[in-house]
N, C-alpha and C positions, 0 to 999 in steps of 0.2 A: 504494500500500500504506500501511497505517496503523500506528500504534504503540499498545501497550496504555496505558491510563490508569493512572498511578501518581503518588503525591506525592513519591516518592523522587528524581525528576528535578529539574533546576534550575528548569524552568518548569512543574512538575507541578501545583502548586496553582492557578496562573492558568489553565492549560489545562483542568483538571477543572472549575473553577468556571465558566469560559466555556461549556463544553459542557453542564454540568448544574448550574445554580445551586442546586438543591434539596439537593445533597450538603453534609454538615456539615463543610466544610473548616476551620472553626475548631478542630475536634477532629481533629488530624492522624492520630492513632493509629486512631480509629474510622473515619475516611474511608478510610485506606489498607487497613484490614481489610475494609471493604465492597467496595472495588475489587478486592482480592486474591481474596476469596471469589467474586465475580461472574466474575472471569477464570477461576478453576478450574472453575466450573460451565459456562461457555461452552466451555472446552477439553474437558471431559468429554463434552459433547454433540456437539461438532464432529466431522465426519467428516474424518479426516486421510489424504488419499490420496497425499501427497507421499512418495516412497520414502526420500528423505534424512531427512525428519523421523521416519518410522517406524523407520529403522535407528538414528538418534541416540537416540530415546526408549528403544528396546529396550536399547541398550548402556548408557545412563544408568541405567535401572532395574536393570541387572545390576551396577552399581557400577563401570563402566569410567571411567577418568579422561578429562577433557575433551580433553587432547592426543591420546590414543589414538583417541578418537572421531573427531576431525578427520582423523587419519591414515587410519582405516578408510574414511571418506567419500571421501577423496582417492584411495585405492586402488580403490574401487568406482566412481570417476568420478562421484560424486554431489555436488551442491552444496546446502548447507543455508543457509537464511537465517532464523535463529531469531527475529530481531526484526521481520521483515516478515510481517504478517498481513493478511488481507482486511479491507477497511473495515467489512464487516458484523459481524465479530467485535468490533471496538472499539465499534461502536454497540450491539451486544447486551450488552457488558460494562456500558456506561453504563445501559442500561435495566434490567438485572438489579440493578445497584447501587442504583438508585432504588427498585425493588421491595423489596429487602432493607431499605433505610432506612425506607421507609414501614411495613413489617411490624414493624420493631424499635421503632417509636414506640409501638406497642401501644395498648391501650384499657383503661379501667377498666370491668370487667364486674361482674356480681353477685357473683362469687367473688374479686374483686380484679383484679390486673393480668392481662391476657390478651395473648398473643403469637400472631400468625397467621403461620406460616412460609410463605414464597413460593417454590415451585419455579419452574423455568423455565416461563413461560407458553407457550401454543401460538404466540402472536405472536412471541415471542423465538426460539422453536425454528425458526420459518419464516424469521426473519432469518438465523440461523446456517446452516440448510440450506434454501435456497429450493427450491421445487418448480418444475419447468420447464413443467408443463402438458402434457407429451408422455407418452402412456401407455407403460409399460414392460411388455412381454409376456414377458420372459425372467427 
């Protein structure tokens, strides 16, 4: 299992730069913003089938305290591992952060500065939700 990329960890800058040298790690605030937005986009697209994560997210969205969420998960005999994510999510976060960085660099067009927003590409979507190649008839 992997960890999300963030500059807020002790080894965050070195880890992010080693994984993706194109990221602007000299500007910590911008780089952290890119990684955070990419993480949110990956999570929004990811299918979350883990019952513990679904229950924890639901309770968190309802404003329930962290301690109570842990108690509910214990009562339901569910184990949650919020820091453990599939490797493909971390890789997709890096690729989306790169796409966002390249889009943010922009170009000078005939009407001045132009920004090309980059949604999750089909390639990144397939990284997050790989297809098995087995037909699904139901």
